[in-house]
GURO-761529 format. One record per atom (N, C-alpha, C): x, y, z; residue in one letter. Coordinates in steps of 0.2 Angstrom, whole numbers, padded with zeros to 4 digits, always signed. Layout:
BEGIN
XYZA
...
***
This chain:
BEGIN
+0005-0007+0001X
-0001+0000+0000X
+0004+0006+0000X
+0004+0013-0005X
+0008+0017-0005X
+0004+0021+0000X
+0011+0025+0005X
+0008+0031+0008X
+0008+0037+0006X
+0003+0038+0010X
+0001+0046+0006X
+0005+0050+0011X
+0004+0055+0006X
+0009+0062+0007X
+0007+0064+0014X
+0003+0063+0018X
+0003+0067+0025X
+0009+0060+0029X
+0007+0054+0027X
+0011+0050+0030X
+0020+0051+0028X
+0020+0050+0024X
+0029+0053+0020X
+0030+0057+0023X
+0028+0061+0024X
+0029+0070+0028X
+0031+0070+0033X
+0026+0066+0038X
+0027+0064+0045X
+0031+0061+0045X
+0034+0053+0043X
+0040+0049+0043X
+0046+0056+0043X
+0045+0056+0035X
+0053+0061+0033X
+0054+0067+0040X
+0050+0068+0042X
+0048+0075+0047X
+0052+0068+0056X
+0049+0066+0056X
+0051+0060+0063X
+0059+0057+0061X
+0061+0055+0054X
+0067+0055+0052X
+0074+0061+0053X
+0069+0066+0051X
+0076+0072+0054X
+0074+0074+0059X
+0069+0075+0062X
+0071+0076+0071X
+0077+0071+0076X
+0075+0061+0072X
+0079+0058+0075X
+0085+0060+0074X
+0087+0060+0066X
+0095+0062+0063X
+0097+0068+0070X
+0094+0075+0071X
+0097+0080+0073X
+0098+0077+0082X
+0094+0073+0085X
+0093+0070+0091X
+0099+0066+0092X
+0101+0061+0088X
+0107+0059+0088X
+0115+0061+0086X
+0113+0067+0082X
+0119+0069+0083X
+0120+0077+0088X
+0114+0077+0093X
+0117+0083+0098X
+0114+0087+0096X
+0112+0089+0091X
+0106+0096+0089X
+0101+0097+0091X
+0097+0103+0091X
+0090+0103+0093X
+0087+0103+0088X
+0082+0102+0089X
+0078+0097+0084X
+0073+0102+0076X
+0077+0110+0078X
+0072+0114+0074X
+0080+0117+0071X
+0084+0114+0072X
+0092+0116+0070X
+0090+0115+0060X
+0091+0111+0058X
+0089+0110+0051X
+0080+0111+0051X
+0081+0115+0043X
+0074+0116+0040X
+0073+0108+0035X
+0067+0106+0033X
+0066+0103+0030X
+0063+0105+0021X
+0064+0104+0018X
+0063+0106+0011X
+0062+0103+0005X
+0058+0101+0004X
+0053+0098+0002X
+0053+0099-0008X
+0058+0094-0010X
+0058+0093-0016X
+0055+0092-0022X
+0050+0095-0024X
+0045+0094-0028X
+0045+0094-0037X
+0051+0095-0040X
+0052+0094-0046X
+0049+0088-0048X
+0045+0087-0054X
+0041+0083-0059X
+0034+0081-0054X
+0034+0084-0048X
+0028+0083-0045X
+0022+0087-0045X
+0015+0085-0047X
+0011+0090-0048X
+0008+0095-0043X
+0004+0098-0045X
+0004+0104-0043X
-0001+0102-0035X
-0006+0099-0036X
-0011+0096-0028X
-0005+0092-0025X
+0001+0087-0026X
+0003+0085-0025X
+0006+0091-0017X
+0008+0097-0021X
+0012+0101-0016X
+0006+0106-0010X
+0001+0105-0013X
-0005+0108-0009X
-0005+0104-0006X
-0006+0098-0006X
-0007+0092+0000X
-0003+0090+0006X
+0004+0094+0003X
+0009+0093+0008X
+0010+0100+0012X
+0008+0107+0009X
+0006+0113+0011X
+0000+0113+0017X
-0007+0107+0016X
-0011+0106+0021X
-0008+0104+0028X
-0004+0099+0026X
+0000+0097+0031X
+0007+0100+0034X
+0006+0105+0033X
+0011+0111+0037X
+0017+0111+0034X
+0018+0109+0027X
+0024+0110+0024X
+0025+0117+0019X
+0031+0119+0017X
+0030+0128+0018X
+0035+0129+0012X
+0042+0125+0011X
+0048+0127+0009X
+0046+0120+0003X
+0046+0123-0003X
+0047+0117-0008X
+0054+0119-0013X
+0056+0115-0017X
+0063+0115-0020X
+0060+0113-0025X
+0063+0117-0032X
+0060+0114-0041X
+0067+0117-0046X
+0067+0113-0048X
+0073+0111-0052X
+0072+0114-0059X
+0066+0115-0061X
+0064+0115-0069X
+0060+0124-0069X
+0061+0126-0072X
+0060+0135-0073X
+0052+0134-0074X
+0052+0133-0080X
+0044+0133-0082X
+0038+0130-0077X
+0041+0124-0076X
+0037+0119-0073X
+0035+0122-0064X
+0041+0124-0063X
+0040+0128-0056X
+0038+0133-0057X
+0035+0140-0060X
+0032+0142-0063X
+0025+0140-0063X
+0023+0137-0068X
+0015+0135-0069X
+0014+0132-0061X
+0017+0128-0058X
+0015+0128-0051X
+0013+0133-0047X
+0015+0137-0047X
+0016+0145-0045X
+0010+0147-0044X
+0007+0147-0050X
+0004+0151-0052X
-0002+0146-0050X
-0005+0141-0050X
-0008+0135-0048X
-0010+0135-0041X
-0004+0136-0036X
-0004+0139-0031X
-0005+0143-0027X
-0007+0149-0032X
-0006+0158-0030X
-0011+0158-0024X
-0014+0157-0023X
-0017+0158-0016X
-0016+0154-0009X
-0011+0150-0011X
-0004+0150-0004X
+0001+0155-0004X
+0001+0161-0001X
+0004+0166-0001X
+0011+0166+0001X
+0011+0159+0006X
+0017+0160+0012X
+0020+0154+0010X
+0019+0153+0003X
+0025+0146+0000X
+0031+0151+0000X
+0038+0148+0004X
+0043+0148-0001X
+0048+0144-0003X
+0048+0148-0012X
+0050+0143-0016X
+0059+0143-0016X
+0062+0139-0018X
+0068+0139-0016X
+0071+0135-0025X
+0075+0137-0030X
+0077+0134-0034X
+0085+0133-0034X
+0084+0125-0037X
+0087+0119-0035X
+0093+0119-0039X
+0093+0119-0046X
+0094+0116-0050X
+0099+0119-0055X
+0102+0117-0061X
+0106+0122-0064X
+0102+0127-0069X
+0107+0132-0068X
+0104+0139-0070X
+0109+0140-0076X
+0104+0141-0079X
+0109+0143-0086X
+0104+0153-0089X
+0109+0157-0092X
+0110+0162-0090X
+0102+0165-0095X
+0099+0162-0097X
+0093+0163-0101X
+0087+0163-0097X
+0088+0161-0092X
+0084+0159-0086X
+0084+0162-0082X
+0086+0167-0079X
+0089+0173-0073X
+0084+0175-0072X
+0079+0180-0076X
+0074+0182-0075X
+0070+0181-0072X
+0069+0173-0075X
+0062+0172-0072X
+0062+0169-0065X
+0071+0166-0061X
+0072+0164-0057X
+0070+0170-0052X
+0074+0176-0053X
+0074+0181-0049X
+0067+0184-0049X
+0064+0182-0053X
+0058+0189-0050X
+0049+0181-0048X
+0052+0175-0049X
+0049+0170-0046X
+0050+0164-0041X
+0056+0166-0037X
+0060+0161-0032X
+0060+0167-0025X
+0062+0165-0019X
+0065+0168-0013X
+0071+0164-0012X
+0073+0159-0016X
+0081+0156-0015X
+0082+0152-0020X
+0087+0151-0020X
+0093+0149-0027X
+0099+0146-0022X
+0098+0141-0022X
+0103+0135-0021X
+0108+0135-0025X
+0109+0136-0032X
+0114+0131-0035X
+0117+0138-0042X
+0119+0144-0037X
+0124+0148-0041X
+0131+0148-0041X
+0136+0147-0047X
+0141+0142-0046X
+0147+0146-0049X
+0142+0153-0053X
+0146+0158-0058X
+0145+0166-0056X
+0150+0170-0056X
+0150+0179-0057X
+0142+0181-0060X
+0145+0179-0067X
+0138+0181-0072X
+0131+0177-0070X
+0131+0173-0066X
+0125+0170-0066X
+0120+0175-0059X
+0124+0177-0057X
+0125+0178-0049X
+0124+0187-0049X
+0129+0191-0056X
+0126+0197-0059X
+0120+0196-0059X
+0118+0194-0065X
+0112+0193-0070X
+0107+0192-0062X
+0106+0189-0058X
+0103+0189-0054X
+0099+0194-0051X
+0104+0200-0047X
+0104+0203-0045X
+0102+0208-0049X
+0104+0209-0054X
+0101+0215-0060X
+0096+0214-0062X
+0092+0208-0062X
+0085+0206-0062X
+0080+0207-0059X
+0083+0205-0051X
+0079+0206-0045X
+0072+0210-0046X
+0067+0209-0045X
+0062+0216-0043X
+0062+0218-0036X
+0065+0224-0037X
+0067+0229-0031X
+0060+0229-0025X
+0054+0227-0027X
+0050+0228-0022X
+0049+0219-0018X
+0054+0213-0022X
+0054+0208-0018X
+0060+0206-0013X
+0065+0212-0012X
+0069+0211-0009X
+0071+0206-0009X
+0082+0207-0007X
+0088+0203-0010X
+0085+0195-0010X
+0087+0191-0015X
+0086+0185-0016X
+0091+0181-0013X
+0089+0177-0009X
+0094+0171-0005X
+0096+0166-0009X
+0103+0168-0009X
+0109+0162-0013X
+0113+0158-0009X
+0113+0152-0011X
+0120+0148-0010X
+0123+0146-0014X
+0129+0148-0012X
+0135+0145-0019X
+0134+0138-0018X
+0133+0132-0026X
+0135+0126-0023X
+0143+0126-0026X
+0145+0121-0023X
+0151+0119-0022X
+0152+0111-0025X
+0156+0112-0030X
+0158+0104-0033X
+0160+0101-0029X
+0160+0098-0022X
+0164+0098-0017X
+0168+0089-0016X
+0164+0087-0021X
+0170+0078-0024X
+0172+0081-0029X
+0173+0087-0034X
+0176+0088-0039X
+0176+0082-0045X
+0168+0083-0045X
+0168+0079-0050X
+0165+0083-0059X
+0169+0079-0065X
+0169+0084-0070X
+0163+0085-0072X
+0158+0080-0071X
+0151+0079-0073X
+0144+0083-0067X
+0148+0087-0064X
+0144+0089-0058X
+0145+0098-0060X
+0139+0101-0058X
+0138+0109-0058X
+0141+0110-0051X
+0143+0116-0051X
+0147+0119-0045X
+0153+0122-0044X
+0154+0129-0041X
+0161+0131-0040X
+0167+0126-0038X
+0173+0129-0041X
+0178+0122-0038X
+0180+0127-0031X
+0184+0122-0027X
+0184+0126-0020X
+0191+0131-0021X
+0193+0130-0027X
+0201+0136-0028X
+0197+0140-0028X
+0192+0143-0032X
+0189+0148-0034X
+0182+0150-0029X
+0182+0148-0023X
+0174+0148-0021X
+0177+0155-0016X
+0182+0158-0014X
+0184+0163-0009X
+0181+0171-0014X
+0183+0169-0020X
+0182+0175-0026X
+0173+0174-0027X
+0172+0171-0029X
+0165+0170-0029X
+0161+0173-0023X
+0162+0170-0019X
+0157+0172-0012X
+0158+0180-0012X
+0165+0183-0012X
+0167+0189-0014X
+0162+0193-0015X
+0162+0194-0023X
+0158+0195-0028X
+0149+0195-0028X
+0150+0188-0025X
+0139+0189-0022X
+0138+0191-0017X
+0143+0191-0011X
+0142+0197-0006X
+0141+0203-0007X
+0142+0205-0012X
+0143+0211-0015X
+0139+0216-0019X
+0134+0210-0022X
+0131+0210-0026X
+0123+0213-0022X
+0121+0220-0027X
+0115+0225-0020X
+0110+0220-0019X
+0107+0217-0025X
+0101+0210-0022X
+0101+0206-0021X
+0107+0205-0020X
+0109+0195-0016X
+0108+0196-0009X
+0107+0191-0005X
+0109+0191+0002X
+0111+0184+0000X
+0119+0184+0002X
+0124+0178+0003X
+0122+0174+0007X
+0118+0167+0009X
+0116+0163+0016X
+0122+0158+0015X
+0123+0155+0010X
+0129+0148+0015X
+0130+0147+0007X
+0130+0138+0008X
+0134+0135+0003X
+0129+0127+0001X
+0130+0125-0005X
+0125+0120-0006X
+0131+0113-0010X
+0129+0107-0010X
+0134+0103-0012X
+0131+0097-0013X
+0128+0092-0019X
+0128+0085-0021X
+0132+0081-0021X
+0138+0079-0016X
+0144+0073-0015X
+0143+0069-0020X
+0148+0066-0022X
+0147+0060-0027X
+0142+0054-0022X
+0139+0049-0025X
+0137+0045-0022X
+0141+0039-0016X
+0139+0038-0009X
+0145+0033-0005X
+0140+0030-0004X
+0146+0021-0001X
+0139+0017+0000X
+0139+0017+0009X
+0143+0019+0012X
+0142+0021+0019X
+0143+0024+0024X
+0139+0027+0029X
+0139+0032+0031X
+0145+0037+0033X
+0151+0032+0035X
+0158+0037+0036X
+0158+0040+0030X
+0158+0034+0023X
+0163+0039+0018X
+0157+0042+0017X
+0149+0042+0017X
+0147+0049+0014X
+0148+0055+0018X
+0150+0053+0025X
+0151+0060+0031X
+0158+0065+0028X
+0161+0062+0025X
+0167+0065+0022X
+0165+0071+0020X
+0164+0072+0013X
+0162+0076+0009X
+0159+0083+0012X
+0154+0082+0018X
+0151+0085+0021X
+0154+0088+0026X
+0158+0086+0028X
+0162+0087+0036X
+0168+0094+0030X
+0170+0092+0024X
+0172+0097+0020X
+0169+0105+0020X
+0164+0103+0018X
+0158+0106+0015X
+0157+0114+0022X
+0157+0107+0028X
+0156+0112+0033X
+0163+0116+0036X
+0167+0113+0033X
+0176+0116+0035X
+0176+0121+0031X
+0173+0122+0026X
+0173+0128+0019X
+0168+0133+0022X
+0163+0130+0026X
+0158+0134+0029X
+0163+0139+0033X
+0164+0137+0038X
+0166+0142+0042X
+0172+0144+0041X
+0178+0142+0036X
+0181+0148+0033X
+0177+0153+0028X
+0174+0151+0026X
+0171+0158+0022X
+0166+0163+0028X
+0162+0163+0032X
+0160+0164+0038X
+0167+0169+0042X
+0173+0166+0042X
+0177+0170+0045X
+0180+0174+0039X
+0181+0173+0032X
+0184+0179+0027X
+0178+0184+0025X
+0170+0183+0026X
+0165+0187+0025X
+0160+0189+0033X
+0166+0191+0038X
+0162+0193+0044X
+0154+0197+0044X
+0153+0199+0038X
+0147+0204+0038X
+0142+0199+0034X
+0145+0196+0031X
+0140+0193+0026X
+0132+0187+0030X
+0129+0187+0030X
+0122+0184+0033X
+0122+0176+0034X
+0131+0172+0035X
+0130+0166+0031X
+0127+0162+0037X
+0121+0159+0036X
+0119+0153+0040X
+0115+0147+0040X
+0116+0147+0035X
+0116+0142+0028X
+0119+0135+0023X
+0119+0127+0028X
+0121+0122+0021X
+0117+0117+0021X
+0114+0118+0013X
+0110+0116+0012X
+0112+0110+0010X
+0114+0105+0012X
+0117+0096+0009X
+0112+0093+0013X
+0110+0085+0008X
+0109+0079+0011X
+0102+0080+0011X
+0103+0072+0005X
+0095+0071+0002X
+0093+0062+0005X
+0087+0062+0001X
+0087+0057+0005X
+0087+0050+0007X
+0095+0049+0003X
+0102+0044+0003X
+0104+0046+0009X
+0106+0052+0010X
+0112+0053+0015X
+0111+0058+0019X
+0104+0061+0021X
+0103+0063+0026X
+0106+0065+0032X
+0107+0057+0036X
+0110+0058+0042X
+0114+0059+0042X
+0119+0059+0037X
+0128+0061+0036X
+0127+0066+0037X
+0123+0071+0032X
+0123+0079+0032X
+0120+0081+0038X
+0114+0079+0043X
+0113+0081+0049X
+0118+0081+0054X
+0124+0074+0054X
+0130+0076+0058X
+0135+0079+0057X
+0135+0083+0050X
+0140+0086+0049X
+0137+0095+0047X
+0132+0096+0053X
+0132+0104+0050X
+0126+0105+0048X
+0122+0098+0042X
+0117+0102+0039X
+0112+0107+0044X
+0110+0113+0038X
+0103+0117+0040X
+0098+0117+0038X
+0099+0114+0030X
+0094+0113+0028X
+0095+0106+0023X
+0091+0100+0023X
+0091+0096+0020X
+0086+0095+0014X
+0087+0091+0007X
+0081+0092+0003X
+0080+0085+0003X
+0073+0084+0002X
+0068+0077+0003X
+0062+0078-0003X
+0066+0071-0007X
+0060+0074-0014X
+0058+0065-0010X
+0060+0059-0014X
+0057+0054-0014X
+0053+0052-0008X
+0057+0052-0002X
+0056+0051+0005X
+0049+0055+0005X
+0046+0060+0003X
+0042+0064+0002X
+0034+0062-0002X
+0038+0063-0011X
+0036+0062-0015X
+0034+0054-0018X
+0038+0050-0017X
+0039+0045-0019X
+0043+0046-0025X
+0044+0041-0028X
+0052+0038-0034X
+0048+0046-0039X
+0054+0050-0044X
+0051+0053-0048X
+0048+0051-0054X
+0044+0056-0056X
+0040+0053-0063X
+0046+0053-0067X
***
């Protein structure tokens, strides 16, 4: 029997709470971001009705269509978490509250220039290619400091932290290594930019959430665990 959205969401929350307790952290130290790409608006509405407010989307037009369908729910927080091309920055700048996948100064500059004044600053996480995978998006560690300084200086962006999608690993110890590296990088960045509101480590998904929580995740991105297998 397939679990309902309410049951899956409750299970995901319990799993996150248990991971935080096991890590010796407060139960409200990490936010659950429901990754809703490819899922219909009705499923997001059902999750909303059971208390979920933060939703992550990968595809711009699909997300905007859902936003129109859910326009009566004015306290949803929309996160763009997918690769971002230059020709999509205007739509993202005007339809989202967060972007987790900034890895180039050009993209950041366009988001700042195209952010509507009345919406306030756009929250930004820099995507780091923490496992140095050729096939993955993300800024390399040796270029991160420069990019962080550039983004922190842009007037309509608020640099909040880092995001990463490490290479898959088979056991919790291996899973924790790249997350620990990202956490150490985050600590360094806070020292480098003491005036930036750096408070977010967006890391951990359905398969490796516990490892991410042990290494300090403040936002975990769960899709399959809430909505089932991707369509």
